[in-house]
Kinemage of the C-alpha trace (Angstrom):
@kinemage 1
@onewidth
@group {chain A} dominant
@subgroup {mainchain}
@vectorlist {calphas} color= white
{ca met a 1} P 23.088 141.323 249.616
{ca ile a 2} L 24.598 144.653 248.047
{ca arg a 3} L 27.657 143.664 249.354
{ca glu a 4} L 27.269 139.989 247.857
{ca ala a 5} L 26.370 141.412 244.920
{ca val a 6} L 29.136 143.509 244.427
{ca ala a 7} L 31.678 140.720 244.970
{ca ala a 8} L 30.088 138.616 243.094
{ca asn a 9} L 30.437 141.061 240.288
{ca asp a 10} L 33.854 141.887 240.914
{ca glu a 11} L 34.728 137.786 240.491
{ca lys a 12} L 33.160 137.806 237.073
{ca arg a 13} L 34.945 141.103 236.020
{ca asp a 14} L 38.653 140.125 237.164
{ca gly a 15} L 38.051 136.744 235.753
{ca thr a 16} L 38.381 134.252 239.204
{ca gly a 17} L 35.026 132.827 238.831
{ca pro a 18} L 36.366 130.556 236.001
{ca leu a 19} L 39.257 130.259 237.416
{ca his a 20} L 37.656 128.900 241.076
{ca ala a 21} L 35.183 127.014 238.635
{ca his a 22} L 38.345 124.956 236.747
{ca ala a 23} L 40.016 124.507 240.277
{ca arg a 24} L 37.110 122.927 241.350
{ca tyr a 25} L 37.213 120.628 238.252
{ca leu a 26} L 40.922 119.378 238.362
{ca ala a 27} L 40.613 118.383 242.176
{ca ala a 28} L 37.490 116.310 241.474
{ca glu a 29} L 39.353 114.728 238.359
{ca ala a 30} L 42.364 113.991 240.933
{ca asn a 31} L 40.154 112.364 243.514
{ca thr a 32} L 38.517 110.292 240.800
{ca ala a 33} L 42.076 109.159 239.525
{ca arg a 34} L 42.856 108.799 243.442
{ca thr a 35} L 39.527 106.720 244.098
{ca arg a 36} L 39.860 104.740 241.022
{ca ala a 37} L 43.714 103.889 241.518
{ca arg a 38} L 43.029 102.682 245.334
{ca thr a 39} L 39.839 100.559 244.166
{ca gly a 40} L 41.765 98.569 241.377
{ca lys a 41} L 44.027 97.846 244.123
{ca gln a 42} L 41.399 97.064 246.455
{ca trp a 43} L 40.013 94.500 244.175
{ca gln a 44} L 43.635 93.242 243.294
{ca gln a 45} L 43.926 92.422 247.778
{ca phe a 46} L 39.861 91.202 247.740
{ca asn a 47} L 40.889 88.433 245.217
{ca gln a 48} L 43.975 87.000 246.547
{ca asp a 49} L 43.559 83.319 247.717
{ca asp a 50} L 43.120 83.888 251.795
{ca his a 51} L 40.888 86.699 251.461
{ca ala a 52} L 38.540 84.926 248.757
{ca arg a 53} L 38.489 82.101 251.134
{ca leu a 54} L 37.700 84.057 254.470
{ca phe a 55} L 36.034 86.788 252.844
{ca pro a 56} L 34.090 85.673 249.639
{ca asn a 57} L 31.770 88.944 249.325
{ca ile a 58} L 31.889 92.277 249.107
{ca arg a 59} L 29.325 95.007 250.660
{ca trp a 60} L 28.836 98.185 249.395
{ca ile a 61} L 29.427 100.939 251.937
{ca ala a 62} L 27.263 103.935 251.508
{ca ser a 63} L 28.844 107.680 250.095
{ca arg a 64} L 30.429 109.899 253.159
{ca ser a 65} L 29.173 112.745 251.014
{ca ala a 66} L 27.150 115.626 252.570
{ca thr a 67} L 25.115 115.658 249.685
{ca pro a 68} L 25.184 112.298 248.146
{ca arg a 69} L 23.690 111.416 244.385
{ca glu a 70} L 20.921 108.737 244.181
{ca ala a 71} L 22.591 107.034 241.546
{ca his a 72} L 24.468 104.695 244.061
{ca met a 73} L 21.934 104.732 246.593
{ca pro a 74} L 20.233 101.450 245.489
{ca phe a 75} L 23.592 99.361 246.079
{ca tyr a 76} L 24.374 101.016 249.815
{ca gly a 77} L 24.634 98.073 252.513
{ca arg a 78} L 24.001 95.462 249.744
{ca val a 79} L 26.601 92.518 249.643
{ca trp a 80} L 27.438 90.595 246.309
{ca ala a 81} L 29.921 87.606 245.736
{ca lys a 82} L 33.603 88.692 244.822
{ca asp a 83} L 32.853 86.296 241.178
{ca asp a 84} L 29.555 88.466 240.353
{ca pro a 85} L 29.716 90.273 237.164
{ca phe a 86} L 28.512 93.285 238.518
{ca trp a 87} L 31.952 94.462 239.832
{ca gln a 88} L 32.913 94.287 236.175
{ca his a 89} L 31.240 97.696 236.109
{ca asn a 90} L 30.412 99.076 239.376
{ca gln a 91} L 32.999 99.731 242.023
{ca pro a 92} L 33.298 103.142 244.263
{ca gly a 93} L 34.917 105.608 241.826
{ca thr a 94} L 32.753 104.987 238.858
{ca leu a 95} L 31.260 108.520 239.506
{ca trp a 96} L 33.172 111.409 239.651
{ca asn a 97} L 33.945 112.421 242.723
{ca cys a 98} L 32.250 109.447 244.114
{ca lys a 99} L 32.921 108.693 247.779
{ca cys a 100} L 31.613 105.530 248.438
{ca asp a 101} L 33.351 102.718 249.303
{ca trp a 102} L 33.513 99.021 249.994
{ca glu a 103} L 34.776 96.320 252.126
{ca glu a 104} L 35.191 92.638 252.368
{ca thr a 105} L 32.674 90.072 254.168
{ca asp a 106} L 31.549 86.780 254.873
{ca asp a 107} L 28.128 87.846 255.596
{ca pro a 108} L 25.452 86.315 253.014
{ca val a 109} L 24.645 87.718 249.671
{ca thr a 110} L 21.738 90.317 249.578
{ca thr a 111} L 18.427 88.918 247.573
{ca gly a 112} L 17.262 91.338 245.325
{ca asn a 113} L 20.469 92.617 244.654
{ca pro a 114} L 20.260 95.360 241.450
{ca gln a 115} L 21.993 94.733 238.561
{ca lys a 116} L 22.252 97.753 236.626
{ca asn a 117} L 25.573 98.928 235.584
{ca ile a 118} L 26.493 103.007 236.503
{ca glu a 119} L 28.910 104.189 234.191
{ca val a 120} L 29.742 106.914 232.960
{ca pro a 121} L 32.125 107.963 229.832
{ca gly a 122} L 35.938 108.003 231.248
{ca leu a 123} L 35.321 105.817 233.841
{ca lys a 124} L 34.093 102.290 232.692
{ca gly a 125} L 35.221 99.156 233.755
{ca asn a 126} L 37.251 97.821 236.676
{ca pro a 127} L 40.660 99.250 236.775
{ca ala a 128} L 42.109 96.031 238.323
{ca glu a 129} L 40.818 94.505 235.080
{ca thr a 130} L 41.190 96.979 232.080
{ca gly a 131} L 44.749 98.548 234.066
{ca gln a 132} L 43.246 101.991 232.925
{ca ile a 133} L 42.086 104.933 235.513
{ca phe a 134} L 40.425 106.582 233.004
{ca ser a 135} L 38.560 104.157 230.511
{ca glu a 136} L 39.027 104.951 225.970
{ca asp a 137} L 36.044 107.017 226.204
{ca ala a 138} L 37.147 109.672 228.609
{ca pro a 139} L 37.024 113.326 227.103
{ca tyr a 140} L 41.057 113.617 227.768
{ca phe a 141} L 41.332 111.011 224.610
{ca ser a 142} L 38.192 112.598 222.591
{ca arg a 143} L 39.206 115.589 222.675
{ca cys a 144} L 42.809 115.342 222.710
{ca gln a 145} L 44.837 115.018 219.531
{ca asn a 146} L 47.777 113.392 221.229
{ca lys a 147} L 45.967 110.531 223.107
{ca glu a 148} L 49.236 108.772 223.796
{ca thr a 149} L 49.816 111.120 226.303
{ca val a 150} L 47.175 111.066 228.614
{ca glu a 151} L 47.523 107.425 230.212
{ca pro a 152} L 50.890 107.713 230.874
{ca ile a 153} L 50.020 111.140 233.149
{ca ala a 154} L 47.364 109.072 234.964
{ca lys a 155} L 49.828 105.911 235.354
{ca ser a 156} L 52.383 108.483 236.694
{ca ile a 157} L 49.824 109.549 239.185
{ca val a 158} L 49.351 106.155 240.291
{ca glu a 159} L 53.177 105.718 240.659
{ca tyr a 160} L 53.297 108.674 242.434
{ca glu a 161} L 51.017 107.855 245.358
{ca arg a 162} L 52.343 104.449 246.021
{ca leu a 163} L 55.600 106.558 246.278
{ca gln a 164} L 54.036 108.429 248.973
{ca arg a 165} L 52.405 105.807 250.604
{ca thr a 166} L 55.544 103.855 251.142
{ca gly a 167} L 56.959 106.546 253.879
{ca asp a 168} L 60.371 105.794 252.660
{ca tyr a 169} L 60.871 108.796 250.056
{ca lys a 170} L 61.188 112.640 250.549
{ca glu a 171} L 62.211 115.535 248.156
{ca met a 172} L 58.952 114.490 246.084
{ca glu a 173} L 57.554 116.775 243.335
{ca phe a 174} L 54.341 116.046 241.018
{ca asp a 175} L 54.491 118.066 237.508
{ca trp a 176} L 50.465 117.775 236.863
{ca gly a 177} L 51.518 119.920 233.690
{ca ser a 178} L 53.708 117.018 232.285
{ca gly a 179} L 53.064 114.374 234.319
{ca ala a 180} L 56.656 113.920 235.633
{ca his a 181} L 57.491 113.229 239.136
{ca lys a 182} L 60.851 113.218 241.525
{ca ala a 183} L 61.676 111.654 244.542
{ca val a 184} L 64.719 110.667 246.644
{ca his a 185} L 64.561 107.388 248.403
{ca lys a 186} L 65.370 108.171 252.283
{ca gly a 187} L 68.259 105.131 252.055
{ca his a 188} L 70.059 106.713 248.786
{ca glu a 189} L 73.702 107.223 250.076
{ca asp a 190} L 74.774 110.645 251.489
{ca his a 191} L 78.245 111.621 249.735
{ca asp a 192} L 77.917 115.192 251.005
{ca his a 193} L 80.210 114.701 254.085
{ca asp a 194} L 83.603 116.995 254.488
{ca asn a 195} L 85.545 113.782 253.554
{ca glu a 196} L 84.067 112.681 250.435
{ca gln a 197} L 85.164 113.079 247.265
{ca lys a 198} L 84.281 116.695 245.474
{ca phe a 199} L 84.076 117.758 241.935
{ca phe a 200} L 84.860 120.788 239.450
{ca ala a 201} L 85.350 124.129 240.849
{ca asp a 202} L 82.450 124.445 243.188
{ca lys a 203} L 83.408 121.512 244.915
{ca val a 204} L 80.145 119.192 244.451
{ca ser a 205} L 79.288 116.282 246.119
{ca ala a 206} L 78.464 113.070 243.984
{ca thr a 207} L 75.090 113.514 245.571
{ca gln a 208} L 74.334 116.875 244.662
{ca leu a 209} L 75.267 115.623 240.890
{ca glu a 210} L 73.046 113.006 241.085
{ca lys a 211} L 70.101 114.948 242.369
{ca glu a 212} L 70.920 118.000 239.706
{ca cys a 213} L 70.598 115.101 236.856
{ca met a 214} L 67.391 114.047 238.637
{ca asn a 215} L 65.840 117.728 238.833
{ca glu a 216} L 67.478 117.697 235.220
{ca ala a 217} L 65.731 114.666 233.946
{ca tyr a 218} L 62.288 116.229 236.110
{ca arg a 219} L 61.996 119.361 234.090
{ca met a 220} L 62.380 117.584 230.788
{ca gly a 221} L 59.013 115.945 231.693
{ca his a 222} L 60.170 112.645 233.352
{ca arg a 223} L 59.573 110.234 236.145
{ca ala a 224} L 63.179 110.632 237.877
{ca val a 225} L 63.363 108.760 241.191
{ca leu a 226} L 66.390 108.145 243.448
{ca leu a 227} L 66.507 104.778 244.425
{ca glu a 228} L 67.777 102.922 247.992
{ca glu a 229} L 71.280 102.003 248.311
{ca gly a 230} L 73.354 100.594 250.870
{ca ile a 231} L 72.092 97.497 251.264
{ca lys a 232} L 73.545 94.981 252.936
{ca gly a 233} L 73.464 91.361 252.046
{ca gly a 234} L 73.630 88.628 254.077
{ca asn a 235} L 77.459 88.440 254.886
{ca gly a 236} L 76.520 92.282 256.443
{ca asn a 237} L 78.497 93.710 253.469
{ca lys a 238} L 77.120 96.276 250.989
{ca ile a 239} L 75.772 94.636 247.695
{ca cys a 240} L 75.816 96.352 244.480
{ca cys a 241} L 72.881 99.075 243.703
{ca leu a 242} L 71.995 101.215 240.961
{ca asp a 243} L 71.326 105.293 241.305
{ca leu a 244} L 68.375 106.394 239.719
{ca ser a 245} L 64.895 105.371 237.891
{ca leu a 246} L 64.428 107.008 234.868
{ca asp a 247} L 60.795 106.507 233.514
{ca gly a 248} L 60.659 102.831 235.416
{ca arg a 249} L 64.164 101.900 234.163
{ca ile a 250} L 66.803 101.338 236.743
{ca met a 251} L 70.296 102.575 236.212
{ca asp a 252} L 73.474 104.161 237.217
{ca ile a 253} L 74.495 107.829 237.005
{ca arg a 254} L 77.617 108.767 235.724
{ca thr a 255} L 78.757 112.388 235.559
{ca val a 256} L 80.808 113.032 232.501
{ca thr a 257} L 83.510 115.893 233.704
{ca thr a 258} L 85.215 116.093 230.086
{ca gly a 259} L 83.853 115.759 226.664
{ca gln a 260} L 86.792 113.487 225.545
{ca ala a 261} L 85.701 110.436 223.818
{ca asn a 262} L 88.124 108.177 225.999
{ca asn a 263} L 86.708 109.573 229.157
{ca ile a 264} L 82.446 109.142 228.530
{ca arg a 265} L 84.069 105.510 227.026
{ca asn a 266} L 85.999 104.899 230.063
{ca gly a 267} L 82.850 105.930 231.975
{ca ile a 268} L 80.208 103.320 229.898
{ca trp a 269} L 82.907 100.764 230.440
{ca lys a 270} L 83.146 100.858 234.030
{ca lys a 271} L 79.216 101.005 234.320
{ca asn a 272} L 79.184 98.246 232.237
{ca ser a 273} L 80.708 96.153 234.795
{ca gln a 274} L 78.476 97.466 237.323
{ca leu a 275} L 75.554 96.243 235.257
{ca ala a 276} L 76.924 92.632 235.553
{ca ile a 277} L 77.416 92.623 239.403
{ca tyr a 278} L 73.910 93.813 239.674
{ca asn a 279} L 72.257 91.756 237.444
{ca gly a 280} L 73.707 88.862 238.914
{ca leu a 281} L 72.878 89.784 242.082
{ca asn a 282} L 69.734 90.934 241.145
{ca ala a 283} L 68.439 88.259 238.441
{ca thr a 284} L 67.461 91.308 236.363
{ca asn a 285} L 68.323 92.812 233.151
{ca ala a 286} L 69.448 95.949 234.120
{ca asp a 287} L 70.431 97.459 230.606
{ca ser a 288} L 71.145 101.225 230.748
{ca ile a 289} L 72.990 104.125 231.988
{ca cys a 290} L 72.873 107.102 232.555
{ca leu a 291} L 75.265 110.039 231.126
{ca tyr a 292} L 74.807 113.212 233.019
{ca phe a 293} L 76.115 116.449 231.172
{ca arg a 294} L 76.585 119.435 233.983
{ca tyr a 295} L 77.995 122.326 231.583
{ca pro a 296} L 76.573 121.769 228.096
{ca asp a 297} L 79.428 122.701 226.529
{ca ile a 298} L 81.231 119.104 227.098
{ca phe a 299} L 78.634 117.475 225.435
{ca asn a 300} L 79.185 116.604 221.646
{ca asp a 301} L 76.795 114.245 219.893
{ca glu a 302} L 80.256 112.827 217.988
{ca ser a 303} L 81.891 112.661 221.113
{ca val a 304} L 79.293 110.314 222.690
{ca arg a 305} L 79.083 108.460 219.266
{ca glu a 306} L 82.694 107.779 219.180
{ca ala a 307} L 83.064 106.704 222.785
{ca ile a 308} L 80.142 104.162 222.097
{ca ala a 309} L 81.789 103.179 219.008
{ca asn a 310} L 84.992 102.528 221.157
{ca phe a 311} L 83.591 100.761 224.001
{ca lys a 312} L 82.150 98.045 221.466
{ca gln a 313} L 86.121 97.376 220.726
{ca gln a 314} L 86.994 96.691 223.827
{ca leu a 315} L 89.032 93.807 224.902
{ca lys a 316} L 89.242 91.980 228.148
{ca pro a 317} L 93.063 91.455 229.548
{ca asp a 318} L 93.443 88.284 227.762
{ca gly a 319} L 92.955 89.894 224.228
{ca thr a 320} L 88.669 88.427 224.034
{ca pro a 321} L 86.166 90.781 224.002
{ca ile a 322} L 83.921 92.438 227.061
{ca thr a 323} L 80.543 90.948 227.295
{ca ile a 324} L 78.255 94.021 226.631
{ca his a 325} L 75.474 94.684 229.317
{ca val a 326} L 75.291 98.490 228.484
{ca lys a 327} L 72.277 98.188 225.643
{ca his a 328} L 71.098 101.615 226.287
{ca val a 329} L 72.978 105.074 227.099
{ca ile a 330} L 70.654 108.469 228.461
{ca cys a 331} L 72.331 111.591 228.165
{ca val a 332} L 70.771 114.236 230.336
{ca val a 333} L 72.478 117.773 229.903
{ca lys a 334} L 71.753 120.307 232.008
{ca gly a 335} L 69.661 123.182 230.184
{ca tyr a 336} L 68.465 120.698 227.034
{ca ser a 337} L 64.812 120.533 226.775
{ca gln a 338} L 64.970 116.839 226.455
{ca val a 339} L 67.381 114.011 227.295
{ca ile a 340} L 69.297 112.136 224.413
{ca glu a 341} L 69.555 108.183 223.978
{ca tyr a 342} L 71.747 106.019 221.874
{ca asp a 343} L 71.349 102.452 221.173
{ca ile a 344} L 74.407 100.428 221.466
């Protein structure tokens, strides 16, 4: 008893008690976000045509917690129809750190089902229907002056966990402070071989430069993912792919080796041609490119603007204007605190 009292007193004095408490709060928040995201995904699957036809109902499964709360206990083992309004307000995850579950079933609806709604601030509504992990009355919103920063972090958590579940990505990291994350698809092309072209005095490969660009964007607070390449078409030949997803926008990376406007313009022009091919093959509207400046001293706002102006005046060999596919130029400058975007 004396030893325990001394330990407790030491914990209070050195400040670790509050830290341990906050760690538990953070774990509960992360668990709840994961549960809500999983619940939303399951709801979408439950309501697909084949699922709804074979399994018209849903059963509430009891909590797996060693000390379950009483709020959801009246729901344990009961079955509701999928189209019952009950499910718009009650799902596993509508209480913080809830460990209940549910399953599809063709068992009949149970009689005498309670119709009360068990909701708490911040976890209201069906996330698949509202598109929100945390509802608008969450303390994150009510206590935060910059409310628009909270929801993107929650969405980034969902996206990051989706990438994790695929098993297709490596070198993954998540920044809980900014909501940024990074990942490299296992099918991203590797240019680190001896026979590959190297750049700059330290002879770095294109792959190393792409990863540097990804890491810089991640450090600046963005969602940066290097994408799968080397995809082959029906004829066995590789098809045109783009390097990077930056905050959900698909683009290709061009490392800038000199700060001259002509060099930058040529890079934009080549990526414009690549976008034309990519969009034609994929029926997409990718319209952005990423310029990576490994050395900040070669970045110059005036040179970039001059390069864009010259690019817009570029002509085809027959003298007609080129079709402009690049609408946005995103500059990632090593060491800067944020990316710089130019519209064309």
